[in-house]
N, C-alpha and C positions, 0 to 999 in steps of 0.2 A: 166915146172913142173905142175902137176895137183894140183889145188888150194884146193881141199878138200880131199887130199890123206889120207886114213886111218881113216877118220871120219865115225861115225855111225849116220844115220838120220832116222827120221820118217817123212813121208809126208802124211797127211790126204787128203782125196778126190783125190787120185792119180790114179784112174782108168780112168780118162779122163780129158780133158781141161787143165787148168793151173796146176793142181796138177800133171798130167801126164808129162807135159813139164818139171816141176821142178824135178821130179824123174829121167827122162831121162838125164837131164843136170847134176844133181848131180852125177849120175853114171859115166858119161864121165869125171868128174873131180876127180874120184877116191874114191868117197864116197860109202859106203855100205848102201843101201836104203831099208827101211821097208815101203812097200806100205800098206796103211790103207784106206779102203773104204768098202761100203756095198756090192758091186757087185763082188763076188769072181771070176767069169769067166773073167771079164775085168781086174781085178788085175793080174790074172795069165797071161793074154796076155801081159801086160806091163812088168811083170817079165821076160817072155820069150824074149821080145824085148831087154831088158837090157842085158840079158845074151848072146844073139846073138852078141851084140856089145862089149862083153868082160867085162861087169860090173857084179856086185854082188848085188842081190836083193832077198827079200822074200816078201810074201804077208800075211798079217794078217787081215782077214775080220773084219771090225769094224764099228759099228754105234756109232758115237761120242756122240749122245744124250743119250746113255746108259752108266751110270757111271761105271758099272761093266765091260762092254766091253772095256772101256778106260783103266781101271786098268789092265785088261788082256793084252792089247796091250803093255803097258809099261813093264809089267812083262815078257812077252815073248820076247820082244826086249832085255831086260837085260839078260835073259837066253840064248839067241842065241849069242849075241855079247858082253855082259858084261858091257855095258855102253850105254849112249845116249848123243851125242854131239850136234845134231841139231834137233829141232822140228819145222816143218812147219805146221801150222794150216791153212789149205786151205779149208777143207770141209765146204760147206755151200749150202744154197738153196735160190732161189729168192722169191720175194713176193712183189707185188705192189698194186696199187689201192689207192684211196683217203681214208683218215683215217675214215671219217664218214660212208664209205661203207664197211669197213674192219670188218670181223667177229672175234670174240674171238678165234675161232678155228684156223683161219689163223695166227693171232698174235702169238698164242702159238706154232704153227708149225715152224714158222720162228725163234722165240726166242729159242726154244728148241735145234735147230740145230746150228744156227749161233752164238748165245751168250752163252747159257748154255753149249753146246757141246765144244765150244772153251775154256770156263772156266774149264771144266773137264780135257781137254787135257793140258792146261797151268798148272793147279795145279799138276797133276800127273807127267808131264814132269819136272817141277821145282823141285819137291821132288827128282826125280831121279838125276837131275843135281847137286843138293847139294851133293849127295853121290859121284858124279864124280869129284867134285872140280871145276865145271863150265860148260858152254854150251851156246847155242844161241837158242832163241825162236823167230821165225818169224811168225807173224800173218798176214794173207791175209785179209785186210779190203777192202776198196773200196773208190772211189771218193765220194760215198754216205756216207762215214764215216767222211768226212771233210766238206761236204756241203749236203744240202737236198733241195728238191723241190717237188712240187705237184706230187702225185702218187708214191712217194718213202717212205712214212711214216714208216711202220714197218721194211722194209729192212734197211733204213737209221738208224733207232733207234738201230737195232742189230749191225750195223757196227760202229756207234758211241760208242756203248758199248764195242766193241772190242778195239777201240782206248783207252778207259779208262782203260781197263784191261792191255793193253800193257804198258801204261805210268806208272801205279802202279807197274807192274812187273819189269820194268826197274829200278825203284827206289829201290825196295825190293831186286833186284838181285845183286846189286853192291857188297855187302859184301861177296857174294858167287861166284863172277866171272861169273855170269849169265847175259847175255845180252837179252833184249827183244826189238823188233822193229817191224815195220809194213810196209807193201806195200799196197798202195791204188791205184788199177788199175781202169781204166774206159774204157769201150768199147773194151774188148778183144775178139778176134776171137776164143773163147774157143772150139767151135765145129769143128774147122779146124786144130786142133793140128797135125793131120796126113797129112794135105794138103801140096802141094809144096809151098815154100816161096812166089813164084809169085802169087799164088792164094790168100794167106793171104794179100799180099800187095794190090791186086785189091779190096779186101773187105773194104779197108780204116779203118780197125780195127787193134788194137794192136796185134802183134804176141804173143802167150802165151810164146814163148821162150824169148821174151824181159823181161817178168816178171820173168822167170826162171833165166835169167842172173842177174837181180837185186837181186834175192835170193842168188845166188852164191856169189855176191859181199858182201852182208851183212854177210854171213856165213864165209867169208874168211878174214874179217877185222882183223887187228892186235889186241893184247890183250888190248891196251889202247885206242882204238877207237870204237865209236858207232855212228851209224846213226839212229836216232829215227824213222823216217818215210820217205818213198819215195813215191811220188805221180807220177803215170805214166798215163798220159791222152792221148787221141787221138790228133793228130796234128790239126785236124779240129774241135775239140770240142770248144764250147763257154766257155769263161772264165768269 
């Protein structure tokens, strides 16, 4: 039996990488998927790929750092499908460098997408799930959201912030049957989502479909169970 049969999901940042893998995997599990990302053409390609495999998907181009676009995303999803069961907040950007060398502009750029954008999506999705009578929010954080080291300053700060949002949402969501949880990946072969499995294995990086499998697991847990966070690191990573 398909684990997400009949569910409605939004996956942000789903035009490529981890988000694309999650969208593809959700569709194979019977979920109707709304792809939300800035690049319309790439979203349309993923929609076509899902439909070719017998799944159901639509694309709603969205820049999650824009509050109005996030509101439209939720409203159009509700208009198309009537509800929202699963929200995966995957969209994000990188940003490194040592803190004393980091510009204010770089800080704002990372925070506006990774933290502010995730906040917009969590807030709007939570409000819709209250109307549904429940749902699951899955935030894609990072190993940099549970640890930090030189050169990860603003990126780690944004991902730590996501962990804080997730924990607060999990507490706030109990009375509404809304779950909030996080996946913290490290070293994912994001650019190889369309590569053969053996090519991903040779890269010694985590397959994006391993992260997708974790997302399906979280989204398909029974009503009385919640896993607050899953850390998925490379086998060869230093602990």
